[in-house]
N, C-alpha and C positions, 0 to 999 in steps of 0.2 A: 368762608370759614367752616361751613358745615363739612366740606370734603376733608379739610385738615383735621377737624375734630374726629370724624369717622375713621380716618387713616390712623389716628393716634389711639383708637379704640376707647374713646371717652364719650360719655353722655353729656347732654346739655347741663345737667345738674353738676357733673364733675367739673366742667370748665367754669360754670357759674360760680361754684364754691371756691375754686382757685382764684377767681377774680374778685371774690367778695360780693357776688351777686346771687340772686335767686335764679332758679332754672328759667323762670319766665323772663327775668331781666336779661339774662344771657340770650335767650331766644329772640328777644327784640333786637339785640345787637346783631346776632347772626342773620336775621331776616332783613336787616338794614332799616328797621323802623327807628332806631336810635343811632346817633353818630358815634363812631369809635373814638373815644378820647385818647389822648397821648398816653395816659396811664395804662389803659387796656392794651393799646397798640404795643407798648414796650413789654408787657407781660405775656402776651400771646405766643411769641416765639419760644419762650421757655416752656410754656404749658403744652403747646401743640407740636413742638419740634420742627418748626418751619422758620425760614429767615424772615426778618421784619418786613422785607420788601414783598413777601407773599400777601401781606394784609393791607398793603397800600392800594389806593384806587388805580385802576389800569391806566388812567391818564397820567399818573405820576411816575410810572416805571415801565420799562420794556419787559417783555416776557422773560428774556434772558436774565434781567436783574431780579425779577420776581422769584426765579427758581434758584439763583446762585447767590448765597449770602456773602460770598467773598468779593462780589463786585463792588460793594460799598462798605468798606471796613469801618467807616465812621458810624454808620447806622448800627453795625454789630457792636461797636464799642459803647454806644449809647444804651443799647439793649442790655448789655452785660453790666453796665454801671448802674442802671436804674434801681435795682434792689438795694444798692449800697448808698444811694443819695439821701441826704437829709431833706427836710422840707424846702430849704432855700435852694438846694440844687435842683430839686424837682420843679420848683417854680421857675427857675432859669430855663429849664428845658421847655416848659410850657410856653414861656414868653418867646423863646426862639421859634417854636412851632407856630405861634400866632403871627410873628413877623414874616415867616415863610409863607403862610397862607395869604397874608395881605399883599406880599410881593407878587405871588402867583396871580392873584386877582387883578392887580394893577397891570401885569403883563398881558393878561387875557383881554382886559378892557382896551389897552393900547393896540393890541393886534386887531381887535374888532374895529376900532376907529380907523386904522390904516386900511383894512379891507373895505370898509364902507366908502372911504375917500379914494380908493384905487391906488394908494401908495404901496410900495414894497419895502 
C-alpha cells in the first residue's frame, strides 16, 4: 500500500483522513499490523487510483489480475457501488466476504488433508 500511496503523491495522513482514520491508524494498516477491512479495501482504489485487486493478498490473485482492474469486472462494480450502498447493502457485502473467507479456509484445510493422506 505504501507504494500506491507514494505513487499517488499522498501522505499517510492524507489517506488516513480519506478513510476516517488517524495517520497512525492508517500507518498500522499500511504496515500490516491491522487487517484490511472490506470497508477500507473498497475505498482504497478510489483514493489511491489502483484496482481493488492491487490491495488483495498475493495468494488471492495473480500478478496480472493485481495490475489489471478489467480482469474482474465484478470487483470493480463492487468498488464503484460501495459509496452508494446503504447500511444493509454494506452489511450484505461484508457477509459475502465472510462466506468467501470461510470457503477459502475450508478449501485450504481440505487440500492439506489430501496432501497429508497422499490423495490427489
